C-alpha positions as CSV (number, residue, x, y, z in Angstrom):
1,M,-46.8,-9.4,23.8
2,A,-50.1,-7.9,24.8
3,E,-50.9,-7.2,21.1
4,A,-50.4,-10.8,20.3
5,I,-52.8,-11.9,23.0
6,K,-55.4,-9.4,21.8
7,K,-55.1,-10.8,18.2
8,T,-55.7,-14.4,19.4
9,V,-58.7,-13.3,21.5
10,K,-60.2,-11.5,18.4
11,K,-59.7,-14.6,16.3
12,K,-61.4,-16.8,18.9
13,A,-64.3,-14.3,19.1
14,V,-64.8,-14.3,15.3
15,K,-64.7,-18.1,15.2
16,A,-67.3,-18.3,17.9
17,E,-69.6,-15.9,16.0
18,T,-69.4,-17.9,12.8
19,S,-70.1,-21.3,14.4
20,A,-73.9,-21.1,14.1
21,P,-75.8,-24.4,14.1
22,R,-75.7,-26.2,10.8
23,L,-77.4,-29.1,9.2
24,R,-74.8,-31.0,7.2
25,I,-76.3,-33.3,4.5
26,R,-74.1,-35.8,2.6
27,V,-75.8,-37.3,-0.4
28,R,-74.4,-40.4,-2.1
29,A,-75.6,-42.3,-5.2
30,Y,-74.2,-44.5,-8.0
31,E,-75.6,-42.3,-10.8
32,N,-74.6,-38.7,-11.0
33,K,-77.8,-37.6,-12.8
34,I,-80.1,-39.0,-10.1
35,L,-77.8,-37.5,-7.5
36,D,-77.9,-34.0,-9.0
37,A,-81.7,-34.1,-9.3
38,S,-82.0,-35.1,-5.6
39,V,-79.6,-32.3,-4.6
40,K,-81.6,-29.8,-6.6
41,Q,-84.8,-31.0,-4.8
42,I,-83.2,-30.6,-1.4
43,I,-81.9,-27.1,-2.2
44,D,-85.3,-26.0,-3.6
45,T,-87.0,-27.3,-0.4
46,A,-84.5,-25.4,1.8
47,L,-84.9,-22.2,-0.2
48,R,-88.7,-22.4,0.1
49,Y,-88.3,-22.0,3.9
50,D,-85.8,-19.0,3.6
51,V,-82.8,-20.8,4.9
52,E,-79.2,-20.0,3.8
53,V,-77.7,-22.9,1.9
54,L,-74.0,-23.6,1.2
55,G,-73.4,-26.1,-1.6
56,P,-73.7,-28.4,-3.2
57,V,-70.0,-29.2,-2.8
58,P,-68.9,-32.1,-5.0
59,L,-66.8,-34.6,-3.0
60,P,-64.3,-37.0,-4.6
61,T,-65.9,-39.9,-6.4
62,E,-65.2,-43.2,-4.6
63,I,-64.2,-45.9,-7.1
64,K,-64.2,-49.6,-6.0
65,K,-62.5,-51.9,-8.5
66,Y,-63.0,-55.7,-8.6
67,T,-61.0,-58.1,-10.7
68,V,-62.5,-61.5,-11.5
69,N,-61.2,-64.5,-13.3
70,R,-63.2,-65.3,-16.5
71,S,-62.7,-69.0,-16.2
72,S,-62.6,-70.9,-13.0
73,F,-60.1,-73.5,-14.0
74,V,-58.2,-73.4,-17.3
75,Y,-57.5,-69.8,-18.4
76,K,-56.0,-68.1,-15.4
77,N,-54.7,-65.1,-17.3
78,A,-58.1,-64.1,-18.7
79,R,-59.6,-61.6,-16.2
80,E,-62.4,-59.1,-16.2
81,Q,-62.4,-55.8,-14.2
82,F,-65.5,-54.2,-12.8
83,E,-65.8,-50.9,-11.0
84,M,-68.5,-49.2,-8.9
85,R,-68.5,-45.4,-8.7
86,V,-70.1,-43.7,-5.8
87,H,-70.7,-40.0,-6.4
88,K,-71.0,-37.7,-3.4
89,R,-72.2,-34.2,-2.7
90,L,-72.2,-32.1,0.5
91,I,-74.9,-29.5,1.5
92,D,-74.8,-27.2,4.5
93,I,-77.9,-25.5,5.8
94,L,-77.3,-22.6,8.2
95,N,-79.6,-21.9,11.1
96,P,-82.1,-24.7,10.4
97,N,-85.6,-24.4,12.0
98,P,-87.9,-27.2,12.9
99,K,-90.0,-26.7,9.7
100,I,-87.1,-27.3,7.4
101,I,-86.1,-30.4,9.3
102,E,-89.6,-31.8,9.0
103,A,-89.8,-30.9,5.3
104,L,-86.5,-32.7,4.6
105,T,-87.6,-35.8,6.5
106,N,-90.9,-36.0,4.7
107,M,-89.2,-35.6,1.2
108,S,-89.4,-38.5,-1.1
109,L,-86.2,-39.1,-3.1
110,P,-85.5,-41.7,-5.8
111,S,-84.2,-45.1,-4.9
112,G,-80.5,-45.5,-4.9
113,V,-79.9,-42.2,-3.1
114,N,-78.4,-42.4,0.4
115,I,-78.6,-39.4,2.7
116,D,-76.6,-38.7,5.9
117,V,-77.8,-35.8,8.0
118,K,-75.8,-34.4,11.0
119,M,-76.2,-31.4,13.2
120,I,-73.0,-29.4,13.7
């Protein structure tokens, strides 16, 4: 029983050591080429300040489908389908310093790229 308690204490200690502050960046865009260029620009900026970067991790593409009637009155069976694809990537920056945060906020990215930044 004492050995089991020691094992759980060791696991908690290891988990506490690995939970360093992180900057989690989620990047979203409709076009994957623009998204990949933006992610490359973010990673190059982070590596310029000697910070450890995890990613980019591709997240599942969000697909929104819309079905529309072609005609408003007569031909009810004639329909068109449209879809919007939202591509997503995830980047983690370990142990961020104030310089990297300032550099990321001053970075200019192409229009159509949405960025969510969280401190974990």
